[in-house]
ZAMARGU-4260 file (C-alpha; in steps of 0.2 Angstrom, whole numbers, plus 5000, padded with zeros to 4 digits):
<rodrens>
0) 5177/4964/5094 | 5181/4982/5088 | 5174/4996/5099 | 5171/5014/5097 | 5187/5017/5108
5) 5197/5007/5096 | 5190/5018/5082 | 5194/5034/5092 | 5212/5028/5095 | 5215/5024/5076
10) 5207/5041/5071 | 5217/5051/5084 | 5201/5059/5091 | 5191/5057/5107 | 5178/5044/5110
15) 5164/5057/5111 | 5169/5063/5093 | 5166/5046/5087 | 5149/5046/5096 | 5145/5062/5088
20) 5149/5056/5070 | 5139/5040/5073 | 5124/5050/5078 | 5126/5062/5063 | 5129/5077/5073
25) 5133/5093/5064 | 5145/5098/5079 | 5160/5088/5071 | 5172/5096/5059 | 5173/5089/5041
30) 5191/5084/5045 | 5187/5074/5060 | 5172/5066/5052 | 5183/5060/5038 | 5196/5053/5050
35) 5182/5043/5060 | 5174/5036/5044 | 5191/5031/5037 | 5196/5022/5054 | 5179/5013/5054
40) 5182/5006/5037 | 5200/5001/5041 | 5194/4992/5057 | 5178/4985/5049 | 5169/4993/5064
45) 5150/4990/5065 | 5141/5002/5077 | 5129/4994/5089 | 5112/5000/5084 | 5104/4996/5101
50) 5117/5007/5110 | 5115/5021/5097 | 5096/5021/5099 | 5098/5023/5118 | 5109/5039/5115
55) 5099/5046/5101 | 5082/5039/5106 | 5080/5033/5089 | 5080/5015/5082 | 5081/5020/5064
60) 5068/5005/5062 | 5051/5006/5055 | 5037/4993/5054 | 5027/4990/5038 | 5010/4981/5039
65) 5005/4976/5022 | 4991/4968/5013 | 4993/4950/5005 | 5007/4947/4992 | 4995/4938/4980
70) 4990/4956/4975 | 5004/4964/4965 | 4999/4981/4972 | 5006/4976/4988 | 5022/4968/4980
75) 5025/4985/4972 | 5021/4995/4987 | 5031/4984/4999 | 5046/4985/4987 | 5045/5004/4986
80) 5043/5007/5005 | 5058/4996/5009 | 5069/5003/4995 | 5065/5021/5000 | 5067/5018/5019
85) 5084/5010/5015 | 5090/5025/5005 | 5086/5036/5020 | 5095/5025/5032 | 5080/5016/5040
90) 5077/4997/5042 | 5060/4990/5039 | 5052/4976/5048 | 5038/4969/5036 | 5022/4961/5042
95) 5007/4954/5032 | 4989/4955/5037 | 4979/4940/5042 | 4962/4942/5033 | 4949/4948/5045
100) 4960/4946/5061 | 4976/4956/5062 | 4978/4956/5081 | 4992/4944/5082 | 5001/4955/5069
105) 4998/4971/5079 | 5004/4963/5095 | 5021/4959/5087 | 5022/4976/5080 | 5017/4985/5096
110) 5030/4975/5106 | 5045/4982/5096 | 5056/4997/5098 | 5051/5008/5082 | 5052/5026/5076
115) 5036/5024/5065 | 5024/5013/5057 | 5016/5013/5039 | 5002/5002/5036 | 4989/4997/5023
120) 4980/4984/5034 | 4968/4994/5044 | 4949/4993/5044 | 4937/5007/5044 | 4932/5003/5062
125) 4948/4995/5068 | 4950/4995/5087 | 4969/4995/5085 | 4968/5013/5079 | 4967/5020/5097
130) 4981/5009/5103 | 4992/5015/5088 | 4988/5033/5093 | 4992/5029/5111 | 5010/5024/5106
135) 5014/5042/5102 | 5023/5036/5087 | 5020/5043/5069 | 5010/5031/5059 | 5004/5034/5041
140) 4990/5024/5033 | 4991/5021/5014 | 4978/5014/5002 | 4966/5010/5017 | 4961/5022/5031
145) 4952/5022/5047 | 4936/5032/5049 | 4944/5043/5062 | 4956/5057/5057 | 4974/5052/5055
150) 4988/5053/5042 | 4984/5044/5026 | 4987/5043/5008 | 4974/5036/4997 | 4965/5037/4980
155) 4947/5043/4979 | 4939/5026/4979 | 4921/5032/4978 | 4925/5042/4962 | 4935/5027/4955
160) 4919/5016/4957 | 4909/5029/4948 | 4922/5031/4935 | 4921/5012/4931 | 4902/5012/4930
165) 4902/5027/4919 | 4915/5019/4907 | 4904/5003/4905 | 4888/5014/4903 | 4896/5024/4890
170) 4900/5008/4881 | 4882/5003/4881 | 4883/4989/4894 | 4867/4986/4904 | 4871/4971/4914
175) 4887/4976/4924 | 4894/4965/4938 | 4906/4970/4953 | 4918/4959/4962 | 4927/4967/4977
180) 4935/4963/4994 | 4929/4965/5012 | 4918/4980/5013 | 4924/4984/5031 | 4940/4991/5022
185) 4939/5009/5015 | 4945/5004/4998 | 4932/4991/4994 | 4918/5000/5003 | 4922/5016/4993
190) 4924/5007/4976 | 4908/4997/4978 | 4897/5011/4985 | 4903/5023/4971 | 4900/5010/4958
195) 4882/5005/4964 | 4876/5023/4966 | 4882/5027/4948 | 4874/5011/4940 | 4858/5015/4950
200) 4857/5032/4942 | 4854/5024/4925 | 4849/5006/4927 | 4840/4994/4939 | 4853/4986/4950
205) 4854/4967/4950 | 4861/4963/4967 | 4865/4945/4961 | 4879/4954/4951 | 4887/4961/4966
210) 4900/4950/4975 | 4910/4953/4990 | 4925/4941/4992 | 4940/4938/5003 | 4951/4942/4987
215) 4957/4924/4987 | 4958/4914/4971 | 4945/4902/4977 | 4932/4916/4982 | 4935/4925/4965
220) 4933/4910/4955 | 4916/4906/4964 | 4910/4924/4961 | 4914/4923/4942 | 4905/4905/4941
225) 4890/4912/4950 | 4889/4927/4938 | 4891/4917/4922 | 4879/4903/4928 | 4865/4915/4928
230) 4852/4915/4914 | 4855/4934/4911 | 4874/4935/4911 | 4884/4951/4914 | 4892/4959/4899
235) 4905/4968/4909 | 4913/4967/4926 | 4922/4980/4937 | 4935/4971/4947 | 4940/4982/4962
240) 4958/4978/4960 | 4969/4973/4946 | 4973/4957/4955 | 4954/4952/4955 | 4953/4957/4937
245) 4967/4946/4931 | 4961/4931/4941 | 4943/4934/4934 | 4950/4934/4916 | 4959/4918/4919
250) 4942/4910/4925 | 4932/4917/4910 | 4945/4911/4898 | 4944/4894/4905 | 4925/4895/4903
255) 4928/4899/4884 | 4924/4917/4885 | 4934/4930/4874 | 4939/4946/4882 | 4932/4959/4878
260) 4921/4952/4864 | 4911/4942/4876 | 4913/4951/4892 | 4923/4967/4896 | 4933/4969/4912
265) 4940/4984/4921 | 4952/4983/4935 | 4958/4995/4948 | 4976/5001/4954 | 4986/5001/4937
270) 4999/4989/4943 | 5014/4986/4931 | 5006/4969/4927 | 4991/4978/4920 | 5001/4984/4905
275) 5006/4966/4901 | 5005/4964/4882 | 4995/4947/4884 | 4980/4956/4890 | 4983/4975/4892
280) 4970/4978/4906 | 4959/4993/4906 | 4961/4999/4924 | 4959/5014/4935 | 4974/5022/4945
285) 4982/5038/4950 | 4992/5050/4938 | 5008/5050/4948 | 5021/5037/4944 | 5024/5035/4963
290) 5013/5022/4971 | 5003/5025/4987 | 5016/5015/4997 | 5030/5026/4991 | 5021/5042/4994
295) 5016/5036/5012 | 5034/5032/5017 | 5040/5049/5010 | 5028/5057/5022 | 5032/5046/5037
300) 5051/5049/5035 | 5048/5068/5033 | 5039/5068/5050 | 5053/5058/5058 | 5066/5070/5052
305) 5056/5085/5057 | 5051/5091/5039 | 5033/5089/5043 | 5026/5093/5061 | 5017/5078/5068
310) 5002/5089/5073 | 5000/5094/5054 | 4988/5081/5047 | 4994/5072/5031 | 4978/5068/5022
315) 4980/5065/5004 | 4967/5059/4992 | 4972/5057/4974 | 4961/5059/4959 | 4958/5043/4949
320) 4962/5041/4931 | 4955/5028/4918 | 4968/5019/4908 | 4958/5012/4894 | 4967/4997/4886
325) 4961/4981/4878 | 4949/4972/4890 | 4934/4984/4887 | 4924/4988/4872 | 4907/4994/4866
330) 4893/4981/4866
</rodrens>
């Protein structure tokens, strides 16, 4: 196996010079750095990342704890996070939440040597928050956040819920349903609360039209069937994610309803799939082209590289925007 000593001999430099090149030191001349890089290529040398981490006290490894991949939002954010981290020279270990119980996931993450953590799996009162703080590792929450202060990137969920209700009210709808996910998460809690408060300003709220699900296809199907099985059916539904909206549309079409002629649907997140020409989903998202995962990983790596002080809170709440397409119309 090729060692750093072999690289030093081939390059005609000391072993300490090779070590400084591997650890991106600015104390190496350009000429020597080029010699070492050339020698490594010629010898097909692969540095031992564990040994390097002991010297630099960095592993160049991150952990991502993501929401479920049946939601395209998490497909897009996971891809963005891994790609950006890779560009910056970091490896990313990816974990996915277990609905309602993430302790096994957290135990795996907490047992690893890491430089930082980015996560969208945290609940508002999640006890894991204190354990994450005790690690003294930078961590950034995206999309969801804990009730205690920390580093986070989110969209204004309450305002988004209000915006969806306003949109339907302006279109003349008077029976408006809501399908969301677990209300112990900041995303669904904020979207539901904003939606309900805005509806109650103008209409008498029918609680039978408000459905909390586990976001699975089975639960969403049951919520739609319950709504549409009522004598007084809704004429519009705010689905708290685009994933929920797309699944709800599928069930409604199966039942024989036309979208939006029979019932209007508004989603949330503005994922790429929402623009699909087969349905062109009306939805709510942020203005920036960068998704919340990409923004979160940029902030985390900036912290790790000293561009942001760790004691400077990163607390970003983006303004929501309505993207009106073809799944909503006036009644």
